[in-house]
C-alpha positions in Angstrom: -14.6 -10.3 -11.6 -13.5 -9.4 -15.3 -11.5 -12.0 -17.3 -7.3 -11.9 -17.2 -6.4 -8.2 -18.3 -2.5 -7.9 -16.4 0.7 -7.8 -18.3 2.7 -11.1 -17.7 5.1 -10.1 -14.5 2.0 -9.3 -12.2 1.5 -11.5 -9.1 -1.5 -13.0 -8.4 -2.3 -10.4 -5.6 -1.4 -7.7 -7.5 -3.6 -9.2 -10.6 -6.4 -9.2 -8.0 -6.1 -5.4 -6.5 -6.4 -4.0 -10.3 -9.3 -6.2 -11.0 -10.9 -5.2 -7.7 -10.1 -1.4 -8.3 -11.7 -2.0 -11.9 -14.9 -3.7 -10.8 -15.5 0.0 -8.9 -17.7 2.0 -10.7 -16.4 5.9 -11.9 -17.3 7.8 -8.8 -15.9 10.3 -6.6 -15.3 7.4 -4.1 -13.8 5.4 -6.5 -11.6 8.2 -6.9 -11.0 9.0 -3.4 -9.9 4.9 -3.1 -7.5 4.7 -6.0 -6.0 8.3 -4.3 -5.9 6.6 -1.3 -3.9 3.2 -2.2 -1.5 5.2 -4.2 -0.2 7.0 -1.4 -0.4 3.9 0.9 1.7 2.1 -1.8 4.3 4.7 -1.8 4.5 5.2 2.0 4.7 2.1 2.1 7.5 1.6 -0.2 9.3 4.7 0.6 8.8 4.8 4.2 11.5 7.6 4.8 12.6 7.2 8.2 14.3 10.2 9.5 16.2 8.1 11.8 20.2 7.8 10.2 21.5 4.3 10.2 24.9 3.1 10.5 26.2 5.0 7.6 24.8 7.9 8.6 22.0 8.3 5.5 18.5 8.1 6.7 17.0 4.8 5.6 14.4 4.3 2.9 13.8 0.6 2.9 10.5 -1.1 4.0 12.0 -4.2 4.5 13.8 -3.1 7.6 12.1 -3.4 11.1 12.8 0.0 13.0 10.4 1.8 14.8 8.8 3.9 11.6 8.4 0.8 9.8 6.8 -1.2 12.6 4.7 2.3 13.4 3.1 2.0 9.7 2.3 -1.5 10.1 0.5 -0.5 13.0 -1.4 2.3 11.5 -2.2 -0.6 8.4 -3.3 -3.2 10.6 -5.5 -0.5 12.6 -7.2 0.3 9.0 -7.5 -2.9 8.4 -9.5 -3.7 11.4 -11.9 -0.5 10.7 -12.2 -1.4 7.4 -13.4 -5.3 8.7 -15.4 -3.8 11.1 -17.5 -1.7 8.8 
């Protein structure tokens, strides 16, 4: 991997992800990977659970342990198993 290039404030994991993405050669595969990672990050950051909470407002917190978040975690777990299996 390349030398440290991330600005201060990134966690070690965020920096690792940025460096790993930069190591992928430019190609349609890299473009699709970047799109997918962005889509996943947005989905996880803002799950937009349609179920109204006690205050009547739909939940948009990834920290809440509702069915929508559990389904998202299950999806990511299945995706990870598929990647590891090759």
